[in-house]
RODO-2510 file (C-alpha; in nm, 4 decimals, decimal comma):
residues 101
     n   res          X          Y          Z
     1     m    -0,8161    -0,6360    -4,1658
     2     l    -0,6699    -0,2933    -4,0934
     3     p    -1,0059    -0,1503    -3,9729
     4     v    -1,0459    -0,4466    -3,7364
     5     g    -0,7001    -0,3821    -3,5926
     6     m    -0,7758    -0,0124    -3,5515
     7     l    -1,1058    -0,0935    -3,3776
     8     l    -0,9383    -0,3413    -3,1418
     9     t    -0,6618    -0,0922    -3,0618
    10     w    -0,9151     0,1837    -2,9890
    11     a    -1,1265    -0,0508    -2,7725
    12     g    -0,8212    -0,1785    -2,5834
    13     y    -0,6958     0,1726    -2,5184
    14     s    -1,0406     0,2863    -2,4017
    15     v    -1,0860    -0,0062    -2,1626
    16     g    -0,7310     0,0412    -2,0301
    17     l    -0,7930     0,4129    -1,9743
    18     w    -1,1208     0,3355    -1,7985
    19     g    -0,9389     0,0877    -1,5716
    20     w    -0,6849     0,3555    -1,4887
    21     c    -0,9704     0,5956    -1,4129
    22     l    -1,1278     0,3345    -1,1815
    23     i    -0,8004     0,2894    -0,9943
    24     r    -0,7575     0,6653    -0,9569
    25     g    -1,1221     0,7011    -0,8415
    26     y    -1,2407     0,9323    -1,1211
    27     n    -1,6159     0,9617    -1,1727
    28     v    -1,6246     0,8900    -1,5472
    29     t    -1,8076     0,6019    -1,7170
    30     l    -1,6786     0,3775    -1,9952
    31     g    -1,9419     0,5225    -2,2286
    32     q    -1,8168     0,8745    -2,1656
    33     l    -1,4617     0,7713    -2,2513
    34     m    -1,5453     0,5606    -2,5592
    35     s    -1,7941     0,7943    -2,7257
    36     p    -1,6372     0,9013    -3,0569
    37     a    -1,8869     1,1852    -3,1041
    38     h    -1,8823     1,3312    -2,7507
    39     p    -1,5821     1,2044    -2,5517
    40     y    -1,5331     1,3168    -2,1943
    41     g    -1,3839     1,6635    -2,1828
    42     s    -1,5438     1,7894    -2,5051
    43     a    -1,8431     1,9519    -2,3331
    44     k    -1,8154     2,2858    -2,1590
    45     g    -1,7221     2,2453    -1,7943
    46     q    -1,5712     1,8972    -1,8307
    47     a    -1,2116     1,9543    -1,7314
    48     w    -0,9588     1,6754    -1,6981
    49     p    -0,9177     1,5092    -1,4535
    50     p    -1,2824     1,4308    -1,3769
    51     p    -1,4151     1,4751    -1,0232
    52     l    -1,3498     1,1938    -0,7777
    53     m    -1,6181     0,9448    -0,6808
    54     s    -1,7735     0,9675    -0,3358
    55     p    -1,6438     0,7198    -0,0759
    56     n    -1,9693     0,5203    -0,0761
    57     q    -1,9682     0,4706    -0,4559
    58     i    -1,8235     0,1576    -0,6195
    59     f    -1,8598     0,2278    -0,9921
    60     p    -1,8685     0,5663    -1,1684
    61     g    -2,1872     0,7187    -1,2971
    62     k    -2,4510     0,8840    -1,0845
    63     n    -2,2742     1,0344    -0,7862
    64     t    -2,4706     0,9621    -0,4698
    65     g    -2,2685     1,1767    -0,2336
    66     e    -2,0133     1,4500    -0,2213
    67     s    -1,7233     1,4188    -0,4620
    68     g    -1,3689     1,3896    -0,3453
    69     p    -1,2019     1,2191    -0,0547
    70     v    -1,3316     1,2785     0,2934
    71     a    -1,0842     1,4707     0,5086
    72     t    -1,0780     1,2445     0,8150
    73     a    -0,7042     1,1819     0,8340
    74     a    -0,5401     1,2639     1,1650
    75     p    -0,2469     1,5042     1,1616
    76     k     0,0888     1,3342     1,1228
    77     s     0,2982     1,3136     1,4354
    78     a     0,6767     1,3203     1,4614
    79     g     0,6863     0,9409     1,4678
    80     g     0,5290     0,6373     1,6234
    81     n     0,1814     0,6204     1,7605
    82     a     0,1952     0,8981     2,0180
    83     a    -0,1689     0,8503     2,1186
    84     a    -0,1048     0,4884     2,2180
    85     g     0,2373     0,5604     2,3668
    86     l     0,4178     0,3359     2,1171
    87     p     0,7691     0,4150     1,9927
    88     a     0,8394     0,5045     1,6327
    89     p     0,9358     0,2028     1,4177
    90     s     1,2880     0,1904     1,2789
    91     g     1,1644     0,1328     0,9251
    92     r     1,3361    -0,2039     0,8946
    93     i     1,1270    -0,5127     0,8360
    94     g     1,2347    -0,8326     1,0093
    95     p     1,1365    -1,1957     0,9498
    96     g     0,7651    -1,2517     0,9096
    97     g     0,7005    -0,8866     0,8293
    98     t     0,7576    -0,7660     1,1855
    99     v     0,9137    -0,4272     1,2483
   100     v     1,2612    -0,4439     1,4007
   101     k     1,3099    -0,2001     1,6898
***
């Protein structure tokens, strides 16, 4: 019974770690994490954390594009939406999720 418990604990930890890797966007497969003989990070050049998945990729594995997030974010302004001429919100949320000015 002890080996079954150890196996279930190892499998649960591995699946939980893989879920965390999916949320973080790491390009590492479940097989790479669960392999007892060659886990991720044991080969030369496999540093932790793994590279990020490309934006057009849903599941890890073969990377179809460039790794890492695409730098398309606009520079942050002092507040509000200066391009649209809108004032900066006060930060308070009113009824129905509206921003109180």
